[in-house]
N, C-alpha and C positions, 0 to 999 in steps of 0.2 A: 379531331384534335383541335385545341385552341391555338391561338396565334403563337404563344410561347412554345408549346410542344412542337409545332410545325417548324419554327425557327431553330430549335434545338436539333430536330431531326435533320434539317437541311445542312446545318453546320457540321454535323457528325458524318453524314454520308456524302455530301457534295459541297465542301466548304468553298471551293473555287468559284462555283456559280453563284453561291450566296454572296460572297464578298465582291465578286465582279458586279453584281447588281447594286450592292451598297455603294460601290465606287462611282456610280453614275451621279451621285449627289455632289461630286467634286468636279471642278473645272480643270481639265487636263490640257496641257500644251500638246502632249502626245498620249492618247489613251492607251492604257496597258493592255497587252494581249497575253503576257506571261503572268498569270495571277499569283501563283505560288511557286517560288524557286526553291527546290529542295535538293539540289545536286550536292550541296555541302552540308547535308544533315550531320549533326543536330543544329547547325546554323541555318535558319530559314529566312527568306526574303519575300516580301509581298510586293506585287505590282512592279516586278523587276525592270521591265522595259518602258514603264510609263514616265512621263515628264510633267512637271507642274511647278507652280510657285505657291507656297503656303500663304504668303502675304497677299497675293492676288485673291486667293480664295477667301481670306479673312476680311478684306477691305475693298479692294478695287472693283471686284465683280458686283458688289452690292451698289456701288456708286453707278456703275455702268447699267445696272438693271433699274435705275430710277429711284433708288432708296438712299441717295446721298444725304438727304436732310433728316433721315431717321436717326434718333439718338443711339449712339453706340456705347458711350461710357458716361455714367453718372459718377463723378469724382466727389467724394465727401470726406473732408478731413475734420474730424472732431478735435484735432490737436491745434489746428490753426483757424478753425471756423470758416474754412474755404469750401465752397461748393461750386462745381463747374460741370457743365454738360457738353460733351463733344459729339458732333454728328459724324457719320461715316465719311462725308466729304472732308470735314476738317481733320479727321484722323488720317485720311489718305495723304492729304497735303503735308501734314506734319511728319509723317513717316517717310515720305519721299524726300523731304528736305534733310532729315537726319540721316537717311541712307547716303545722301550726298556728302554729309560731314564724315561719315565712316569711310566712304570711298576715298575722300580727299586725304585721309590719314592711313591709307594703305590697306584697307579691308576689302577683300574680294571674295569670290566664291570659294568656299571651303575653309577660309580663315576663321579662327575662333575669336570671340569677343566675350569677355567676362563683364557681367552687369551686376553692380553692387549698389543698388538704389533702394530707397524706401518706397512705400506704397503711394506713389504719385504717378500721374499720367505719363511722365517721361520713362518710367519703367516699361510700360506697354509699348510706347513709341520705339524705344531702343530694341526691344525684342522683335517687333515687326520689321524694323529697319534692317536688322540682321537677316531675317527671313527673306526680305525683299532682294537683298544682294546675293542670296545663296550662301551666306556665311553661317557660322554655327554659334549660337549664343549659349552661354552658361551663366545662369542667374544664381548668385550666391546670396543666401538669406542674410539680412543685415545683423542678425544676432551672433554671427560667427566672428571670432577674434582673428587677429592678424596671422597667427600660425596656421589656422585652418584655411584662411584665404590663400596664404602662400602655397600651401599644399595643392590647392586647386589651380593656382597659376602655373605651377610646375608641371602638373599633369596635362592641362589643356594647352599650355603655351600660347596664350592669346596675343594677337597683334595689338589689341587695344583693350583698355579697361574703361568702362563707363561708370561714373559714380556721381555722388552729390556731395556738397560741402558738409551736409549733416543729415541725420535722421532725427525723429522726434519721438519721445515717450511722454506719458502723461506728466511726469515730474521733472524731466530733464531734456536737454539737447544732447544728442549723441554725435560726436565728431566722426564723420565717415572718412573725410579726406586724410587726416593724419593716420588713421588705421590702414587705409590703402597704401599710403607711403611706407608704413612699417612692413606691410606684407610684401611689397615690391622689394624692399631692402633684404628681406629674408629669403626671397626666391632666387633661384638660379637661372630662370628663364623670364626676365622681366619684359613687359610689353613695351612697344615703341612709344605709345602715347597713353595718357590718361585724360579722358574727356570729362569735364566737371560741370555739373549743373549747380549753380550757386543759389542757395536758398537764403532768404532775408534773415532767417533766424541765426545764421552763422555764415558769414562771407570769409573765405579763406584765401591766403596768398597762393599763387600758382608758381610751380617750379619749372625748370627747363623742359621737362617732358610733358607738362600739363597744357591743356588747351581749354578755353572757355566755351561751353556749349552755345551760349547765346551769340557770341561774336562769330563763331565758326558757322553757325546756321545762316547768318546773314550773308556769308560769302559763298555758300555751297549751292550747287545746282541740283534740282530734284533728280532722282534716279528712278528708272523704270524697273519693273520686276524682272528678275533673271530666272529663266526656267532651270530646274535642276532635276536630276534623276530621282525617282520615287525612293530609291534606297539611299540617297545622300542624307547625311545627318542634318536634322533641323536644330537640335539642341543636345547639350550634355547637362545632366542634372546629377550632382554628386549626393550620394546617400551614405549614411554611416555604415561602416563595416565593422566586423568583429576584431580584425587585426589589420595592421599595415595601412597603406595609403587609402584615401577615400575612393569609393567605387564610382566611376563616371558612367551613369546610365545613359545610353544613347537612344534617342528617339529619331526615327526616320521621317522624311517628309510625307511620302505617299500613304503608308499604312496609318500614320498618325492622323492625317486629315480625314481619312475615311472613318476611322474609329471615333473621332470627335463628332463628326456629323451624325453618325449612326447612334452613338450612345446618348447624345444630347436629346435626340428625338425619342428614342425607344426606352432608354433607362430612366431619363428624367422627365419625359413628356413635354419638352419645351420646343417652341417654334419661333419663327422670325419676329412675331409681335409680342413676345414675352420678355419680362424683366427678371433676370436671374442674379442672385446674390450668393456668391461663394465667399463666406466670411473667413478667408484665409489670407495668405501672403503669396505674392508672385514668386518668392524664393522657394516655395514648396511645390510639389507636383499638382496639388489641387489648384493652386494659382495658375500654373501653366495651362492645365487642361480646361478648368471651368471658370476661371476669371477671364482668361484671354482667349484661348483658341476655339473651344467648342462654341461659346456664345457668338463669337465673331464669324466663324465659318458658317454658322447657321443664319447670321444676319439679325441676331437678337440684340438686346441691351444688357450690359453687365454693370454691376456696381463695383467701384474701386474705393474701398474704405480705408482711410488712414487713421489708426487709433485702435483702442481696445473697446469694443462695443459692450463689454461687460466689466464689472468691477466698479471702482470709484469713478464718478460719484453716482452714476445713474443706471439702475437696472432696466430702465426703459429705452436705452439707446438703440437696441435691436429693433424695437417696435416702432420707434420714430422713423428710422430709415425705411422700414417696410411701408409705413403709411405715406411718407413723403414721396417715394419713388414708385409706389404701387407695385411692389415686388410680388411676383407670382410664385417664386420658389426660393427658399433659403436653404443653404448648404453650410453646415458648420460642424464642429467637433462636439461630442457630448460634454467635454470640459466646459464649453461656453454655457450650456444649459444648466450644468451643475452650479456654476458661479451665479447665474441668474436666480436659480432656485434658492441658493443660500441667502441672497439679498432680499428676495421677494418670494418667500416660500408658498404663499397662497396665490401668487400670480395676480395680485391686485393691480399692478401697473399695466397689465395687458388691456384691461378694460378702458384705459385712458386713450387708446389709439384705435383707429379704424384699420383693421387688418383684413378687411373683406377681400382684398386682392390676393391674399396668400392662399395657394392651393395645396402646397406640400412643404413639409419640413424634412430635409434630407440630413442624415447624420453619418459621419464616417471619420476615419483617422484613428479610431480606437474602439474597443468593444463598447457597445451601447448596453448599459446595465438596465434591467427591467424597471427600476424605480424612476430613472430619468425618462425612460420611454413613456411610462404611464403618466407622469407629471406633465410632460409636454403635450401628450395626446389629449388629456382631459382639459387642459387650460387653453389650448389653441384651437381645438375642434377641427383639426385637419389631419390627414394621414401623416404619421411620423415614420419615416422610411429609413432603415439602416442600409448601408451598402459597404461592401468590403473590397478593398483593392490595395495596391502598393505603388510606391514610386516606380518600381520596375515595370509594372503592367500599364501604368498611365491612365487606366480607366477601369471601371468596376469588374471584378471577378464574379461576385455574387451580389444580386440586387433584386428588389421588387420592381418589376419592369412597368413603370407607371405609364409609359407611352405605348408599349407593345401589348401588355395584358396585365393589369394590376391583379395581385394575388392576396389572399388572406395574410395578415401579418402575425408572425409569432415573435413575441418579445425575446430578445437574446439572439435572434438569427437575422442575418441580412437577406434572408429568403433563399432563392435558388441560384445555381450557376447561370451566369449570363450566356446566351448563345454564343458559341465560339470557344468557350472555356470548358474543356472536358475535365472537371474537377473530381479527383479521387482522394480517399483517405487511405493511407498505406501504413502497414506495420513496419517494424524495423527490417524485416526481410524483403520488403517490397510487395508483399501480398496485400490485397484489398481488404479493408476492415468491413465487418458486418455493420448494418445500420446501428447507430447509437454507440458504437465502439470508437473511442478516441484514438487517433493516430496522427501521422504527419500529413498535412494537406499538400497535395501535389497536383499539377496540371499536365495532362498528356500533351505531348508535342505533336504537331506544331501549335503554338499559341496563336491567337487571332491577330489581325493587323493592329498596329499601334503599341504593341508590347515591345519590350526591349529586344533588339536583334543580337546585341552583344554589349560588352563594356568598352569604353573608349580606349582604343589602342591595345586591347588585351583580350583576344578571343579565348586564350587558354584559361584565364582567370574566370571568365564567364562560364566556361564549360565546367571547370573544377568546382566553382562556387555554387552553381545553380543546377547543373544537369548531371553531375556525376553520382550523387547519392542514390538516385533512382533512375537508372538508364531508361531513356524514352520519356522522361517526365521532367518538368521544371519543378524544383523544390521551393515552396513558398517560404519555408522557415517558420511557418505557423502550424500549430496543432489544433485539432478539433475533431468534429464528427459530422456525419450526415444522418439525419433521422429517417424514419420509415417513409416520410412524405417527400423526401428529397431536399429538405431544408438543410442548409449548411450552418453549422455552429462553430465559430472561430473562438478558441479558448485562450490563445496567447502565443507568444514567441517561443520557439524551441532553441533559440541561440541566446546570445548575451546582448541583444539590442532591445532596449526598453522603449516604451511609448509614453512620452511626457506631453500631455495635452495635445496629442495627435502628431507630435514630432518624434521620429525615430532617432534615437541617440545610442551610441555605442558605449556600454559600460566598460568595455575594454580600453577605449580611448581615455575615459576618466580614470581608470585604474592606473594607466601609465603616468598620468600627471600626479595622482596621489602618491604613487610609489616613489616618485622623484624627490619627495620631501626628505630632508636629511635624517629625520628621526624615525621614519617609517620603515619597519622591517618587512612587512607584507601587508596586503590589503585585498579587499574584495568590494566591488560596488554592485549593489543589488537593487533592482526596482521594487519598491514597496508600495502598497496601496495608498492612494491619496483621494480624499472625497471629491476634490475639485478636478485635479489634473489626471486622474486615473492611476498614474504611476509617477513616483518621483525617485530619484536615486538616493541611496543611503550608503555611505562609505563606512565599512568596518575596518578598523586600523589596529594593527599590532605594532607597538613601538619597539625600538631597539632596546635590548636589555641594558640596564645600568644607566639609562638616561631618564631624568625626571622632567616631565613636561606638564605644562598647564593645559588641561583639556580644551578650555575655551580658546586659548591662544592658538593651539594647534588646529582646531577646527576653523578658526578665522583664516589662518594662513593657507590651509588646503582649499577652502572654498574660494578664496581669492585667486589661487593658482589655477584652479579649474576654470574660473570665469575668464582669466586672462588668456589661457591656452585654448580653450574650446569656445567660450562665450557664455553670456548670461542664459542662453537657451538651454544650457545643460541643467540649470535649476538645482544644482547640488547645494543643499542647505543643512544637511544632517551628517555629521561625522562623529562616530562613536568609537572610543578606544575599547578594545577587547583584549583578553589575555591570550587568546589563540583563535585560529580559524579551523573549522572542521576539515579534515583531510582523509584521504585514503592512506593506506600503509605505504604506498609508493610516493606519497608527498603531494598528490594532486588535490587542490582545493575543491571541495564539493559545491561548486557554484550551482549546478543544476538542482541539487537537493535544496540548497538555500532558496533558489528561485521558487521552487515548488511550495515551500513553506510560506514565503512572502506572498504568493498568489493564492494561498488558501487551499492548495492541492495537497493531498496526503500521499506522497510517493513513498515507496518502501526505501528505507535507509540502506545504502549499499552495505553488503556484508564485509566489504574491505575497509570500512571506516576504522580509523586509528583509535579514536577516543569518543565514544557516543556522548559522554558528558559535555564535551565542548559544544557539540551541536545543540544539546538541550539548553545550555547556558545562553546561547545567542538567539534561540527561537523567539523569545518575547521581543527582541529588537527587530526581528524580521516581520513580525505580525503587526506591530503598532508603531 
């Protein structure tokens, strides 16, 4: 057997010895002896009696090992023209000082801290400072509006919020502090303090609960790393749900550290002397795992990029960063490459840069279409490697294992299940599908270290939402098939969460906003194909009878409402008035059928449909 098959066999037959060996890559205060705790199945815990500190593993141990002057972060802001390189020693000192600021304002082990920052070094410093104290960070992506931030405040109940005076976009300054103030006013569990990093592009006045990062840092004493249990939470990351409040994905300290070290080496083929660029945001799981924790735990160098590396005005921005920092691997969403392809279809700009350092292009976050794969592979001349995973898992479920054993690439597939993930395709009754037969993708329990052990404060919701559909399995919510060679093909979501440029967004949340408009009788939000973003939401609206509305005005009002309630990340730009929505005779809107049409699948129309002509009338709106 090759290295991949041996690893798969070990994780299937003796996962405890496999992951105990992987855990030796981590510095433990107390090495674990109970590798897998299964006494509360289906809730599992890895390395239950081990103690460690994630910040120590990400920063301090590299300084102690003599790598203090090694670059850890290349910060590059295309929006301010700022470029800065931090060494591991400089980062350790900054993190220790800011940990002192947090401690001075009441943050201790187990307390939560919400981080609402743009892509600046202070975001990484704040995350690691929380880990240093044993507190729990929850980074919220800066594209979310006040109501969404307030919901996260009330669920996490943070002691402190860390924010900036503003964020930046290519054409405007985005006020962060006023938005945070609004979110706090909407919340029922406000934090004790807001720590504010003032940016020169917008300096804001501070209120009675606010403190200035700069001035507090000058008064604070550096703090040492606090050992925590491996099962203690490192962070909460909220993801879009189909209904109700956002789901707080919990990531533990021990399993997460082991998974980051193992995956960075074996999935991505990266080591301590490599430069890795995950072109994402620290507010998403890719940013947590592969901008911050995996590269730093390994001792590598990471790129922190503020700005949009594609779009106006320069299709060569990606290639400039790769050349300047000698990037060895780029990780981005297919959306980014589709945007570059639109601006530079022949790839002429690529020839303007020295990309000889680049070994691999990794793509994830949404399905990699074959056209984008072939375009990138032909023009870059390096392996273009898909990988599939979720916020919930924290690291790849299926991938081409560039460090363990590279395999032939099949366009449209992220290759095979990563060792530790027992991936199955199940039919509606829970039976296993034959090769090439599409069904629901599920993972047999227990899942490997680093995956979510539960939801924040809600074991029952975790069990009912992820483990109940197929007992003994974690339900991914994705559909697809496994071919005769064991390659996984992920075809799309089976619920109402759509994928916009790699960001999972709930159409249900958008529908709630659309339905609140006074002239809307009913609505459905469906993800439709977009050449650049993969999917974008489209709202189909039925207006109340007897009311005359201007379609353009209604569309503007709904789009504005969604932007204000959910944020620009929702990307709703298309609102179409229709006479009716397709329903069953019992009145249920046929969302699944409409999704199938929008995604190009030809599902059988349910026999219970009330009026087939309604579905026929809106089909062109779903396809184009």
